[in-house]
C-alpha positions in Angstrom: -218.8 -55.9 -5.7 -216.9 -52.7 -6.0 -217.2 -50.9 -9.3 -214.3 -50.6 -11.6 -214.3 -46.8 -11.1 -214.1 -47.4 -7.2 -211.2 -49.9 -7.7 -209.3 -47.3 -9.9 -209.9 -44.6 -7.3 -208.5 -46.8 -4.5 -205.4 -47.7 -6.6 -204.8 -44.0 -7.3 -205.0 -43.2 -3.7 -202.6 -45.8 -2.7 -200.3 -44.7 -5.5 -200.4 -41.1 -4.1 -199.8 -42.3 -0.5 -196.7 -44.2 -1.8 -195.3 -41.1 -3.5 -195.7 -39.0 -0.4 -194.2 -41.9 1.8 -191.2 -41.9 -0.5 -190.6 -38.3 0.5 -189.6 -39.4 4.0 -186.8 -41.6 2.5 -187.9 -44.8 4.3 -184.5 -46.3 4.3 -182.9 -43.3 6.0 -185.9 -42.8 8.3 -186.2 -46.3 9.8 -182.4 -46.6 10.1 -182.4 -43.5 12.3 -185.5 -44.7 14.2 -183.8 -48.0 14.9 -180.9 -46.1 16.6 -183.3 -44.0 18.6 -184.9 -47.2 20.0 -181.5 -48.6 20.7 -180.5 -45.6 22.7 -183.7 -45.7 24.7 -183.5 -49.4 25.5 -179.7 -49.2 26.5 -180.5 -46.3 28.8 -183.6 -48.1 30.2 -181.5 -51.3 31.0 -178.7 -49.2 32.6 -180.9 -47.1 34.7 -183.4 -50.0 35.3 -186.1 -47.7 34.4 -188.8 -48.4 31.8 -191.8 -46.3 30.7 -194.1 -47.5 27.9 -195.4 -44.0 27.4 -192.0 -42.5 27.3 -190.9 -45.1 24.8 -193.9 -44.6 22.5 -193.5 -40.8 22.7 -189.8 -40.6 21.9 -190.1 -43.1 19.1 -193.1 -41.4 17.6 -191.8 -37.8 18.0 -188.4 -38.6 16.6 -189.9 -40.5 13.7 -191.9 -37.5 12.8 -189.0 -35.0 13.1 -186.6 -37.3 11.1 -189.3 -37.7 8.5 -189.7 -34.0 8.3 -186.0 -33.5 7.7 -186.0 -36.0 5.0 -189.1 -34.5 3.2 -187.7 -31.1 3.1 -184.4 -32.4 2.0 -186.2 -33.8 -1.1 -187.2 -30.3 -1.9 -183.8 -28.7 -1.3 -182.0 -31.3 -3.3 -184.3 -31.5 -6.2 -181.7 -29.9 -8.6 -178.9 -32.3 -7.4 -181.2 -35.3 -7.5 -182.2 -34.6 -11.1 -178.6 -35.0 -12.2 -177.9 -38.3 -10.5 -178.9 -41.6 -11.7 -179.9 -43.2 -8.5 -182.0 -40.2 -7.3 -183.6 -38.8 -10.4 -186.7 -40.8 -10.1 -187.4 -39.3 -6.6 -190.9 -37.8 -6.4 -190.0 -34.1 -6.4 -187.2 -34.1 -9.2 -189.4 -36.4 -11.2 -192.3 -34.0 -11.0 -194.6 -36.6 -9.2 -195.1 -34.3 -6.2 -195.0 -30.4 -6.2 -192.1 -29.0 -4.3 -194.4 -26.8 -2.1 -196.3 -30.1 -1.1 -193.1 -31.5 0.2 -192.3 -28.3 2.2 -195.9 -28.4 3.7 -195.6 -32.0 4.7 -192.3 -31.3 6.3 -193.7 -28.5 8.4 -196.6 -30.6 9.5 -194.4 -33.5 10.5 -191.8 -31.2 12.3 -194.5 -29.5 14.4 -196.3 -32.7 15.3 -193.0 -34.4 16.4 -191.8 -31.6 18.4 -195.2 -31.3 20.3 -195.1 -35.0 21.2 -191.5 -34.6 22.4 -192.2 -31.5 24.4 -195.4 -32.7 26.1 -194.5 -36.4 26.7 -190.7 -36.7 26.8 -188.5 -33.8 28.0 -186.9 -30.4 26.9 -183.5 -31.9 26.4 -184.8 -34.3 23.8 -186.6 -31.4 22.2 -183.4 -29.5 21.9 -181.6 -32.4 20.4 -184.3 -33.0 17.9 -184.3 -29.3 16.9 -180.5 -29.3 16.6 -180.5 -32.4 14.5 -183.2 -31.0 12.2 -181.3 -27.7 11.6 -178.0 -29.2 11.2 -179.3 -31.8 8.6 -181.6 -29.5 6.7 -179.6 -26.3 6.6 -176.0 -26.8 7.6 -175.7 -30.1 5.7 -178.3 -30.3 3.1 -178.6 -26.6 2.0 -174.9 -25.6 2.6 -172.3 -28.2 3.6 -172.5 -31.0 1.1 -172.8 -28.5 -1.8 -169.8 -26.4 -0.8 -167.3 -28.6 1.0 -165.7 -31.9 1.0 -166.3 -31.9 4.8 -170.1 -32.1 4.3 -170.1 -35.6 5.6 -168.7 -34.4 9.0 -171.7 -31.9 9.4 -174.2 -34.5 8.3 -172.8 -37.1 10.7 -173.5 -34.8 13.6 -177.3 -34.8 12.7 -177.2 -38.6 11.9 -176.1 -39.2 15.5 -178.7 -37.1 17.1 -181.4 -39.8 17.2 -179.5 -42.3 19.3 -178.7 -39.5 21.8 -182.3 -38.5 21.9 -183.3 -42.0 22.7 -180.8 -42.3 25.5 -181.7 -38.8 26.9 -185.4 -39.7 26.9 -184.5 -41.9 29.8 -181.6 -40.4 31.4 -182.6 -36.8 31.2 -179.0 -35.8 30.9 -175.9 -36.1 28.7 -173.3 -38.3 30.4 -170.3 -40.3 29.2 -172.6 -43.1 27.9 -174.6 -40.5 25.9 -171.4 -39.2 24.4 -170.2 -42.6 23.6 -173.3 -43.8 21.8 -173.3 -40.5 19.9 -169.7 -40.9 18.9 -170.3 -44.5 17.8 -173.0 -43.4 15.4 -171.0 -40.3 14.3 -167.9 -42.3 13.4 -169.9 -45.1 11.8 -171.3 -42.7 9.1 -167.8 -41.9 7.7 -167.0 -45.5 6.4 -170.6 -45.9 5.3 -170.8 -42.7 3.2 -167.3 -42.5 2.1 -167.7 -46.1 0.6 -170.8 -44.9 -1.3 -168.8 -41.9 -2.4 -166.2 -44.2 -3.9 -168.4 -46.4 -6.0 -170.7 -43.7 -7.1 -168.1 -41.0 -7.5 -169.1 -40.5 -11.1 -172.6 -39.6 -10.1 -171.4 -37.2 -7.5 -169.1 -35.5 -10.0 -171.9 -35.1 -12.5 -174.0 -33.5 -9.8 -171.2 -31.2 -8.7 -171.0 -32.6 -5.2 -167.4 -32.3 -3.7 -167.4 -35.7 -1.8 -164.3 -36.9 -0.4 -163.3 -39.3 -3.1 -163.3 -36.6 -5.7 -161.7 -34.0 -3.5 -158.7 -36.0 -2.1 -158.6 -39.2 -4.2 -159.3 -42.8 -3.6 -156.2 -43.6 -1.5 -156.7 -40.8 1.0 -160.4 -41.5 1.2 -159.7 -45.2 2.0 -157.2 -44.2 4.7 -159.9 -42.0 6.4 -162.4 -44.9 6.1 -159.8 -47.0 8.0 -159.3 -44.3 10.6 -163.1 -43.8 11.4 -163.6 -47.5 11.4 -161.1 -47.7 14.3 -162.7 -44.8 16.0 -166.1 -46.5 15.7 -164.8 -49.7 17.3 -163.1 -48.0 20.2 -166.2 -45.9 21.0 -168.4 -49.1 21.1 -166.1 -51.0 23.3 -165.5 -48.2 25.8 -169.2 -48.7 26.7 -168.2 -51.9 28.4 -164.9 -50.7 29.8 -166.7 -47.8 31.5 -169.3 -50.2 32.9 -172.4 -49.4 30.9 -172.7 -52.8 29.1 -171.9 -56.4 29.9 -169.1 -58.5 28.3 -171.4 -60.3 25.9 -172.0 -57.0 24.2 -168.2 -56.5 24.3 -167.4 -59.8 22.7 -170.1 -59.3 19.9 -168.8 -55.8 19.0 -165.2 -56.8 19.2 -165.7 -59.6 16.8 -167.8 -57.6 14.3 -165.3 -54.7 14.6 -162.3 -56.9 13.9 -164.1 -58.1 10.7 -165.0 -54.6 9.6 -161.5 -53.3 10.4 -160.0 -56.3 8.4 -162.2 -55.2 5.4 -161.2 -51.6 5.7 -157.4 -52.7 5.6 -158.1 -54.8 2.6 -159.3 -51.6 0.8 -155.9 -50.1 0.9 -154.6 -52.6 -1.6 -157.9 -53.6 -3.4 -157.6 -53.9 -7.1 -161.3 -53.1 -7.7 -162.1 -50.1 -5.5 -165.8 -50.1 -6.5 -166.4 -53.7 -5.6 -164.6 -53.3 -2.2 -166.4 -50.1 -1.4 -169.7 -51.9 -2.0 -168.7 -54.7 0.4 -167.6 -52.0 3.0 -171.0 -50.2 2.6 -173.1 -53.4 2.9 -171.3 -54.5 6.0 -171.6 -51.0 7.4 -175.5 -51.7 7.5 -175.1 -55.1 9.0 -172.9 -53.7 11.8 -175.3 -50.9 12.4 -178.2 -53.3 13.0 -176.0 -55.6 15.0 -174.9 -52.7 17.2 -178.3 -51.3 17.7 -179.6 -54.8 18.7 -176.9 -55.8 21.1 -176.7 -52.3 22.5 -180.3 -52.5 23.4 -179.6 -55.6 25.4 -176.0 -54.7 26.6 -176.7 -53.5 30.1 -178.9 -56.6 31.0 -176.5 -59.2 29.5 -173.6 -60.5 31.5 
């Protein structure tokens, strides 16, 4: 039987791994990886081309690049995170992991991811990955969200890069379908984040982050949520209208879109804005998963 000392050593190692794993923001990471996979499968069905090696490479490569961006973001945001209730326990601001270790991990993950994409995918995907990393880490993380109410706009560009990378891993080019899947995820992020910015506005105020709900007020933020919800629905449905997906995909996204739109409209007259914003946010996660799943099957369904 293992000694007590050995058991404690194993427990300590597992605890350390968990701390480092938290640096890559698992919720953010796997949400983006899901869209990468969805973009790849959608393109594979449309072009009727499947490569297991290509699928593994783009998924692994993008996972590492996204994880890298999340890890260094923990370091850059350590001062902000320390002032917000929901983020103050993160590994870097809580002092559980030295900041330089987070930076080192980020560099290793980035290099590994880019090498995989360069060797086994294509240069277009490498360019997309690099652009997404730079936009998220520097233009959004280090600059945009600290200085402007439009930080979400910058961040949403990087957030839409994974699905574009997945699609272009198969297509090798940026066509109208690539633009539409990019726009769908780009538009989706505004209702999702603006909803968070409503029910957590006090935390953002304490951290000094000029989110939209603080900069323009609740009413104007709700109107923007409605506008971007409509834009998301249109971009998803255009995929069928332009012939990239079947009508089953269209029906599913239309029904989900109508429900989300109805929820957005209710927000304009909601008495409890925080409760409504939480519902809007939670459904944004549901519709993202549904969109990713049905998009992956869209070209092969009737």
